[in-house]
C-alpha positions in Angstrom: 178.2 92.1 132.1 181.6 92.6 132.1 182.2 89.5 129.9 182.2 89.2 126.1 179.2 87.2 126.0 177.3 89.2 128.5 178.2 92.6 126.0 176.9 90.1 123.2 173.4 89.8 125.0 173.4 93.4 125.6 174.4 94.6 122.0 171.6 92.0 120.9 168.8 93.2 123.2 169.6 97.3 122.5 169.5 96.2 118.7 166.3 94.7 119.1 164.9 97.5 121.2 166.1 100.1 118.1 164.4 98.1 115.6 161.5 97.8 117.5 161.4 101.9 117.9 162.0 102.4 114.3 158.8 99.8 113.4 156.6 101.7 115.7 157.5 105.1 114.3 156.9 103.6 110.6 153.6 102.4 112.0 152.7 105.7 113.2 153.5 107.7 110.4 151.3 105.2 108.4 148.4 105.9 111.1 148.7 109.6 110.7 148.9 109.3 106.9 145.9 107.3 106.7 144.0 109.6 109.2 145.0 112.7 106.8 143.7 111.0 103.8 140.4 110.3 105.2 140.2 113.7 106.2 140.4 113.4 110.1 141.3 116.4 112.0 144.7 115.8 113.7 145.7 117.4 117.0 143.9 119.5 119.8 140.3 120.4 119.3 139.4 123.6 118.3 137.9 125.9 121.2 135.4 127.7 119.0 133.5 126.7 116.1 132.8 128.8 112.8 129.6 130.1 114.0 130.9 131.1 117.4 133.8 132.9 115.6 131.3 134.9 113.4 129.4 135.7 116.4 132.8 137.0 118.3 133.7 139.2 115.5 130.3 141.1 114.9 130.4 141.6 119.0 134.1 143.1 118.7 132.8 144.9 115.7 130.1 146.5 117.7 132.9 147.6 120.1 132.5 145.2 122.8 135.8 144.7 124.7 137.4 141.5 124.2 137.7 140.3 127.7 133.6 140.2 127.8 133.5 138.4 124.4 136.1 135.6 125.2 134.1 135.3 128.4 131.1 135.0 127.1 132.3 131.7 124.8 134.5 130.5 127.7 137.5 131.2 126.2 140.6 133.5 127.3 141.1 136.9 125.7 144.5 135.4 124.4 142.8 132.5 122.9 140.1 134.8 121.4 142.8 137.1 119.8 144.9 133.9 118.5 141.8 132.3 116.9 140.9 135.4 115.1 144.5 136.0 113.8 144.8 132.4 112.9 141.8 132.7 110.8 142.7 136.0 109.1 146.1 134.5 107.9 144.1 131.6 106.6 141.8 133.9 104.6 144.9 136.0 103.2 146.3 133.3 101.4 150.1 131.8 101.7 152.3 134.4 102.6 154.3 135.5 99.4 158.2 135.4 100.0 160.8 137.4 98.0 160.5 139.4 95.1 
């Protein structure tokens, strides 16, 4: 496409592709907003439900080792620690910044 006409066609096709990408992103954002407004969970499913987390906390409070508790729920020790930490952060409320 070394000619001016060839460049024009390439520019038109590139503009159409860019326009379609923008439309796709707009539709995606609308879909995410609709899912959020309907209360739908977005993202990867949680490995442990609330009851399992409560049971795991009780077992850890009884001095059961983290690897043993994690294995019982089919998660890694790292996942168990991260789940407990994330729920502790939520329970503590929003972090305060500044004086």
